[in-house]
GUFI-39518 format. One record per atom (N, C-alpha, C): y, x, z; residue in one letter. Coordinates in steps of 0.05 Angstrom, whole numbers, padded with zeros to 5 digits, always signed. Atoms other than C-alpha are relative to their C-alpha. Example, Ala and Ser with C-alpha at 12.3 -4.5 7.8 and 13.67 -1.06 7.14 Angstrom:
# GUFI-39518
-00024+00018+00000A-00090+00246+00156A+00024+00018+00000A-00024-00016-00001S-00021+00273+00143S+00022-00015+00014S
This chain:
# GUFI-39518
-00019+00004-00028X-00445-00830+00414X+00031+00015-00010X-00031-00004+00013X-00366-00830+00398X+00012+00019+00038X-00016-00011-00025X-00333-00777+00460X+00024+00003-00012X-00021-00007+00005X-00262-00775+00470X+00014+00010+00024X-00015-00013-00021X-00212-00742+00515X+00026-00016+00000X-00020+00023-00001X-00158-00788+00539X+00019+00002+00029X-00016+00005-00022X-00095-00800+00591X+00003-00021+00005X-00006+00021-00006X-00100-00855+00630X+00021-00002+00030X-00021-00005-00017X-00036-00858+00679X+00002+00028+00000X-00007-00028-00011X-00024-00784+00713X-00034+00016-00010X+00030-00010+00002X-00108-00770+00701X-00011+00003-00032X+00012-00010+00024X-00139-00737+00642X-00033-00001+00001X+00035+00009-00008X-00220-00762+00635X-00011+00008-00042X+00015-00001+00022X-00269-00748+00580X-00016-00029+00005X+00014+00025-00001X-00303-00816+00559X-00013-00008-00025X+00019+00007+00024X-00354-00846+00513X+00019-00027-00009X-00013+00018+00014X-00318-00895+00464X-00023-00021-00013X+00014+00023+00009X-00352-00958+00443X+00015-00027-00014X-00010+00020+00004X-00333-01017+00396X+00022+00002-00021X-00016-00009+00018X-00300-00986+00343X+00000-00031-00026X+00005+00020+00015X-00285-01037+00279X-00010+00011-00024X+00018-00013+00022X-00322-01029+00213X+00011+00020-00015X-00020-00026+00011X-00264-00979+00186X-00002+00021+00019X+00002-00017-00023X-00284-00936+00248X+00033-00002+00011X-00022+00005-00008X-00217-00957+00273X-00003-00008+00030X-00006+00014-00030X-00199-00975+00352X+00012-00036-00007X-00004+00023+00003X-00196-01056+00354X+00008-00007+00024X+00000+00007-00025X-00180-01099+00412X-00021+00005+00015X+00033+00002-00012X-00254-01104+00429X-00008+00032+00011X+00017-00020-00007X-00263-01030+00436X+00011+00011+00034X-00001-00012-00027X-00272-00993+00504X-00007+00024+00003X+00009-00020-00011X-00281-00931+00545X-00009+00003+00019X+00014+00000-00026X-00326-00914+00592X+00006+00032+00012X-00011-00031-00009X-00290-00848+00631X-00031+00018+00012X+00021-00019-00007X-00346-00791+00646X+00010+00014+00025X+00001-00018-00030X-00355-00755+00711X-00003+00030-00004X+00006-00028+00006X-00344-00683+00697X+00004+00007-00033X-00007-00007+00030X-00349-00647+00630X-00026-00006-00020X+00017+00007+00018X-00393-00675+00570X-00020+00024-00012X+00015-00019+00001X-00413-00607+00556X-00018+00011+00018X+00012-00006-00021X-00447-00600+00619X-00026-00021+00002X+00017+00020-00004X-00473-00666+00627X+00008-00029-00007X-00010+00027+00014X-00457-00740+00598X-00010-00024+00025X+00010+00024-00029X-00454-00782+00666X+00023-00019-00001X-00020+00020-00007X-00411-00848+00665X+00010+00002+00028X-00005+00000-00023X-00362-00851+00720X-00009-00031+00015X+00005+00025-00007X-00378-00924+00723X+00018-00025-00002X-00023+00019+00012X-00314-00957+00701X+00000-00004-00026X-00001+00007+00026X-00296-00986+00639X+00033-00006-00007X-00034+00000+00007X-00220-00984+00606X-00001-00014-00028X-00003+00011+00026X-00195-01021+00542X+00005+00025-00014X-00002-00019+00011X-00182-00966+00493X+00029-00006-00007X-00031+00011+00006X-00109-01003+00479X+00015+00008+00028X-00006-00009-00026X-00101-00981+00551X+00008+00033+00003X-00003-00028-00003X-00100-00905+00542X+00007+00016-00023X-00009-00017+00021X-00076-00848+00502X-00018+00019-00006X+00025-00011+00012X-00124-00809+00459X+00014+00027-00001X-00010-00022+00001X-00115-00736+00466X-00015+00021-00014X+00028-00017+00013X-00149-00673+00431X-00019-00002+00011X+00022+00013-00010X-00215-00689+00436X-00008+00029+00015X+00017-00015-00005X-00229-00615+00455X+00026+00019+00009X-00013-00017-00002X-00193-00552+00484X-00014+00022+00000X+00012-00025+00002X-00221-00494+00453X+00007+00029+00008X-00002-00030-00009X-00224-00419+00470X+00010+00009-00027X-00010-00010+00023X-00215-00405+00400X-00010-00021-00023X+00008+00011+00028X-00214-00442+00329X-00006+00017-00022X+00007-00013+00027X-00250-00405+00270X+00001-00018-00020X-00007+00017+00028X-00233-00430+00205X-00015+00020-00027X+00015-00009+00033X-00266-00420+00136X+00019-00005-00022X-00020+00000+00025X-00218-00403+00076X-00019-00003-00034X+00014+00006+00021X-00241-00421+00006X-00031-00006-00002X+00027+00003+00000X-00303-00459+00018X-00006-00021-00016X-00001+00024+00022X-00291-00516-00038X+00009+00014-00023X-00005-00010+00029X-00295-00485-00107X+00029-00012-00009X-00022+00001+00017X-00242-00531-00134X+00027+00009+00013X-00018-00009-00014X-00194-00510-00074X+00003+00027-00013X+00005-00025+00008X-00207-00439-00088X+00014+00003-00028X-00015-00003+00023X-00187-00453-00161X+00025-00010+00000X-00031+00009+00005X-00120-00490-00150X+00014+00017+00013X-00019-00025-00010X-00101-00426-00109X-00005+00016-00014X+00004-00025+00017X-00118-00383-00167X-00014+00026+00014X+00012-00027-00020X-00167-00345-00121X-00037-00008-00014X+00029-00002+00004X-00248-00334-00134X-00013-00009+00030X+00012+00008-00031X-00297-00364-00079X-00015+00027+00009X+00012-00029-00014X-00318-00304-00033X-00029-00004+00002X+00029+00000+00002X-00389-00285-00038X-00009-00008+00029X+00009+00001-00027X-00391-00289+00043X+00025-00016+00010X-00022+00019-00010X-00349-00341+00086X+00020+00024+00010X-00023-00018-00015X-00278-00313+00098X+00015-00014+00024X-00014+00010-00031X-00257-00328+00168X+00029+00016+00003X-00023-00006-00006X-00193-00328+00200X-00001-00019+00028X-00003+00012-00026X-00172-00352+00267X+00023-00016+00006X-00025+00013-00020X-00123-00404+00303X+00005+00005+00020X+00002+00003-00026X-00099-00401+00364X-00001-00018+00014X+00009+00019-00009X-00117-00449+00416X+00032-00017+00005X-00023+00019+00003X-00039-00469+00425X+00006-00011-00022X-00008+00015+00027X-00039-00495+00358X-00013-00030+00001X+00013+00030-00006X-00084-00553+00381X+00020-00020+00003X-00018+00026-00010X-00049-00622+00384X-00023-00023-00008X+00019+00024+00003X-00086-00691+00383X+00016-00024-00019X-00003+00024+00014X-00081-00757+00351X+00029-00014+00007X-00027+00019-00005X-00008-00788+00342X+00014+00028+00013X-00019-00021-00004X+00021-00716+00364X+00017+00006-00026X-00009-00009+00016X+00069-00691+00327X+00003+00028-00021X+00000-00025+00011X+00068-00636+00271X+00031+00013-00007X-00026-00010-00001X+00127-00593+00280X+00003+00021-00029X-00003-00021+00022X+00152-00560+00211X+00018+00026+00011X-00021-00024-00006X+00182-00493+00230X+00019+00008-00016X-00036-00009+00023X+00251-00470+00204X-00011+00026-00014X+00004-00028+00008X+00217-00403+00190X-00015-00009-00032X+00012-00002+00022X+00177-00434+00129X+00020-00027-00019X-00006+00017+00016X+00195-00477+00064X-00016-00020-00011X+00020+00018+00011X+00131-00504+00051X-00021-00001+00014X+00024-00001-00014X+00081-00529+00094X-00018-00023-00011X+00016+00014+00015X+00019-00560+00068X-00022-00009+00019X+00015+00009-00006X-00034-00603+00093X-00031+00012-00010X+00028-00009+00010X-00112-00582+00093X-00017-00016+00017X+00028+00016-00028X-00161-00638+00118X-00025+00009-00007X+00022-00017-00004X-00223-00606+00142X-00020-00017+00020X+00014+00007-00019X-00286-00631+00178X-00007+00026+00015X+00002-00016-00019X-00291-00594+00243X-00027-00003+00016X+00023-00007-00016X-00352-00570+00282X+00006+00006+00026X-00006-00004-00026X-00352-00573+00356X-00024+00012+00014X+00017-00011-00018X-00397-00524+00396X-00006-00012+00024X+00006+00010-00039X-00433-00546+00459X-00017+00016+00020X+00013-00017-00021X-00466-00486+00484X-00001+00027+00000X-00006-00034+00010X-00453-00412+00485X-00027+00003-00012X+00026-00011+00015X-00493-00377+00436X+00013+00023-00019X-00004-00023+00016X-00495-00317+00392X-00023+00008-00020X+00020-00008+00021X-00539-00296+00334X-00011-00024-00003X+00020+00029-00001X-00558-00373+00323X-00017+00006-00033X+00011+00011+00029X-00616-00380+00261X+00014-00021-00014X-00014+00021+00013X-00594-00428+00217X-00018-00019+00000X+00023+00019-00003X-00658-00465+00230X+00005-00014+00029X-00007+00016-00027X-00632-00475+00305X+00028-00008+00002X-00027+00001-00006X-00558-00486+00290X+00003-00030+00012X-00010+00021-00008X-00567-00562+00306X-00004-00001+00030X-00005-00001-00028X-00578-00541+00378X+00018+00010+00015X-00019-00005-00014X-00515-00513+00387X+00025-00015-00005X-00022+00012+00014X-00473-00565+00348X+00000-00027+00027X-00001+00022-00025X-00446-00616+00407X+00007-00027-00024X-00008+00024+00012X-00414-00666+00351X+00024+00015-00024X-00016-00002+00016X-00359-00668+00296X+00025-00015+00000X-00027+00013+00002X-00286-00686+00288X+00017+00004-00026X-00015-00005+00026X-00235-00688+00235X+00030+00024+00010X-00018-00025+00001X-00184-00630+00228X+00021+00003-00016X-00019-00009+00019X-00116-00608+00191X+00003+00020+00004X-00005-00032+00002X-00111-00539+00180X+00030+00002-00010X-00027+00001+00009X-00038-00544+00174X+00006+00030-00010X-00002-00030+00013X-00012-00479+00134X+00031+00001-00011X-00027-00007+00007X+00061-00451+00121X-00008+00019-00024X+00013-00020+00022X+00041-00432+00050X+00018+00021-00011X-00019-00024+00005X+00101-00392+00035X-00006+00021+00015X+00008-00020-00012X+00089-00351+00093X-00031+00016-00002X+00025-00012+00009X+00013-00343+00073X+00001+00018-00020X+00007-00017+00023X+00026-00316+00009X+00025+00032+00012X-00028-00017+00000X+00093-00270+00029X-00013+00020+00024X+00009-00019-00029X+00055-00239+00100X-00022+00013-00016X+00021-00013+00010X-00008-00218+00056X-00028-00005+00020X+00017+00010-00013X-00046-00244+00115X+00005-00023+00018X-00004+00028-00013X-00054-00312+00149X+00002-00006+00028X+00001+00006-00028X-00046-00309+00224X+00027-00018+00006X-00022+00011-00001X+00028-00331+00224X+00002-00026-00013X+00004+00020+00015X+00021-00382+00172X-00021-00022+00013X+00026+00019-00015X-00040-00415+00212X+00003-00007+00023X-00001+00001-00031X-00019-00406+00279X+00025-00014+00015X-00027+00021-00018X+00048-00445+00294X-00013-00018+00021X+00008+00021-00021X+00042-00491+00354X-00001-00030-00024X+00005+00027+00013X+00021-00560+00327X-00012-00001-00032X+00010+00002+00028X-00014-00535+00263X-00026-00001+00002X+00031+00001-00002X-00082-00548+00285X-00008-00029+00018X+00004+00032-00010X-00087-00629+00296X-00032-00006-00001X+00025+00011-00004X-00157-00649+00317X-00001-00034+00009X+00003+00024-00015X-00187-00715+00335X-00005-00020-00026X-00009+00012-00024X-00190-00777+00343X-00022+00001+00022X+00028+00004-00020X-00255-00771+00379X-00025+00026-00019X+00027-00009+00013X-00325-00730+00371X-00022-00013-00003X+00025+00011+00010X-00386-00757+00331X-00019+00019+00003X+00025-00023-00004X-00448-00724+00358X-00025-00014-00017X+00026+00009+00020X-00492-00758+00313X+00010-00007-00028X-00016+00000+00029X-00454-00745+00246X-00025+00017-00022X+00018-00022+00022X-00503-00720+00181X+00022+00004-00015X-00028-00014+00018X-00445-00676+00157X-00002-00003-00023X+00000-00004+00030X-00473-00667+00089X+00004-00029-00010X+00003+00017+00013X-00474-00742+00078X+00038-00016+00001X-00027+00009-00006X-00396-00750+00101X+00022+00000-00028X-00025-00007+00027X-00331-00752+00050X+00017+00003+00016X-00025-00002-00007X-00266-00729+00073X+00022-00009-00019X-00027+00008+00017X-00201-00759+00050X+00027-00003+00014X-00031-00009-00017X-00122-00738+00070X+00011-00023-00022X-00024+00019+00015X-00069-00796+00050X+00027+00014+00021X-00035-00011-00015X+00008-00775+00065X+00011-00030-00007X-00012+00026+00002X+00043-00838+00073X-00013-00023-00020X+00016+00022+00014X-00015-00880+00051X-00009+00003-00029X+00002-00012+00030X-00025-00835-00018X-00023+00014-00001X+00023-00024+00008X-00094-00806-00031X+00007+00031-00005X+00001-00034+00008X-00085-00730-00030X-00020+00018-00009X+00020-00018+00000X-00149-00699-00019X-00020-00022+00007X+00038+00022-00005X-00223-00736-00029X-00022+00019-00014X+00027-00011+00014X-00290-00700-00032X-00018-00004+00026X+00018-00008-00019X-00353-00699-00007X-00009+00020+00015X+00006-00023-00018X-00372-00655+00049X-00020+00024-00012X+00023-00020+00018X-00434-00632+00007X+00014+00022-00023X-00007-00022+00023X-00389-00599-00041X+00011+00029+00010X-00011-00012-00015X-00372-00549+00013X-00022+00027-00014X+00021-00026+00015X-00401-00469-00018X-00015+00008+00028X+00021-00006-00025X-00427-00455+00056X+00000-00022+00012X-00002+00029-00020X-00451-00516+00093X-00003+00017+00028X-00010-00001-00027X-00448-00522+00163X-00023+00018+00015X+00015-00015-00016X-00515-00487+00185X+00002+00029-00011X-00007-00030+00005X-00495-00421+00143X+00020+00006+00014X-00020-00006-00016X-00428-00425+00174X-00006+00005+00026X+00002+00001-00021X-00450-00432+00244X-00012+00025+00001X+00020-00029-00002X-00508-00376+00239X+00019+00026-00008X-00015-00027+00014X-00458-00327+00195X+00022+00002+00026X-00024-00001-00021X-00399-00338+00251X-00011+00007+00027X+00012-00011-00031X-00443-00333+00312X-00016+00028+00000X+00011-00027+00008X-00469-00265+00277X+00021+00023+00009X-00018-00022+00001X-00406-00238+00285X+00022+00003+00032X-00018+00002-00023X-00370-00268+00353X-00019-00023+00018X+00012+00016-00023X-00397-00306+00419X+00012-00022-00001X-00013+00035-00005X-00381-00387+00411X-00007-00009+00026X+00000+00008-00025X-00368-00417+00472X+00004-00031-00005X-00004+00029+00000X-00376-00497+00491X+00028-00008-00003X-00027+00010+00011X-00316-00529+00459X+00012+00013-00022X+00003-00019+00021X-00308-00475+00408X+00004-00025-00028X-00005+00017+00021X-00283-00509+00341X+00000+00018-00029X-00001-00011+00033X-00303-00489+00266X+00012-00020-00013X-00009+00016+00019X-00259-00509+00214X-00014+00010-00026X+00014-00013+00026X-00301-00512+00151X+00011+00000-00025X-00012-00002+00029X-00257-00512+00094X+00012-00023-00012X-00015+00026+00011X-00211-00559+00054X-00009-00006-00029X+00009+00009+00021X-00230-00593-00008X+00031+00007-00022X-00019-00004+00013X-00176-00591-00070X+00022-00023+00005X-00026+00022-00004X-00105-00629-00071X+00020+00005+00024X-00024-00006-00024X-00067-00595-00013X+00021+00000-00016X-00030+00006+00006X+00003-00610-00015X+00020-00002+00018X-00015+00001-00022X+00069-00608+00023X+00007-00024+00013X-00013+00018-00020X+00090-00644+00080X+00033-00003+00005X-00025+00010-00008X+00156-00673+00101X+00008-00009+00018X-00010+00009-00022X+00196-00690+00153X+00003-00030+00001X+00007+00026+00004X+00180-00763+00164X-00017-00010-00010X+00022+00008+00008X+00118-00763+00136X-00023-00013+00020X+00026+00007-00007X+00050-00791+00158X-00024+00007-00008X+00023-00009+00016X-00010-00755+00146X-00034-00010+00014X+00019+00008-00011X-00079-00779+00160X-00028+00011-00014X+00024-00016+00002X-00144-00741+00159X-00027-00017+00005X+00016+00012-00003X-00206-00789+00150X-00026+00011-00012X+00032-00008+00002X-00278-00771+00158X-00019-00028-00006X+00027+00025-00008X-00334-00824+00140X-00019+00003+00027X+00020-00001-00016X-00376-00837+00202X+00018+00008+00023X-00017-00011-00024X-00321-00811+00247X+00019-00017+00000X-00020+00018-00001X-00255-00839+00236X+00023+00008-00013X-00022-00020+00018X-00184-00817+00215X+00023+00009+00025X-00018-00010-00020X-00136-00773+00254X+00028+00000-00020X-00027+00008+00012X-00063-00793+00239X+00025+00017+00014X-00024-00006-00009X+00002-00753+00253X+00024+00005-00012X-00021-00005+00013X+00070-00755+00242X+00010+00029-00004X-00010-00029+00004X+00117-00697+00212X+00028-00003+00009X-00025-00005-00006X+00179-00678+00244X+00006+00033-00002X-00021-00031+00002X+00231-00614+00239X+00001+00013+00025X-00006-00013-00026X+00231-00563+00290X+00026+00019-00002X-00025-00010-00003X+00301-00543+00310X-00003+00035+00003X+00004-00029+00000X+00315-00465+00297X+00008+00011+00030X
């Protein structure tokens, strides 16, 4: 099932999306069934149906926290002149960094080099702590696309990653949540202005989804709607004003965002 969050007029809803094209893109036949309440509690249709062309997609979830994993693809660690950590390397992005499909990524005036990092995002469906690997499937609501936008020069100069990863607009999510994805069979592709920059199978991750959720939940309580970014493959590169960056994950769809400059 595809779950989206959207605006229709002045109202914001969760809804079930149906009728995507063969390329996992919205067509004129795509419809949305609004939900009564919150899908993390109960998926209950409200009773009406809307055309997807008549709504505006929002970030599919508003997480209390975004937990990220660094250097989780060997080839990306190598391009960063770094070793793969023996355990998952964790950092956080603030909830205020989250934007949705079509929302602009703002290039901050403090940075001269901002990079794209396309990633698979895991959406948590229930409060959990110390989840065993064999039970991770019970706490995952679904998956979406993410872009771990990074001010690369600040990441290097600061010596830690909070500022470089935490600017407003630096965590695009979407375009919707796929609840039935077999993550290990999916591929991630990043295009900038149509040019392929990153492409990899999700199965190339050093630490898989099950291991990551178990490890992270051993450190902190995860809440419904929390998001885990699972790391990016090789090919990260700079974004410039006027660019359009798309993160595509097979079986989900494509998250596309324009890039603009932020005034100082």
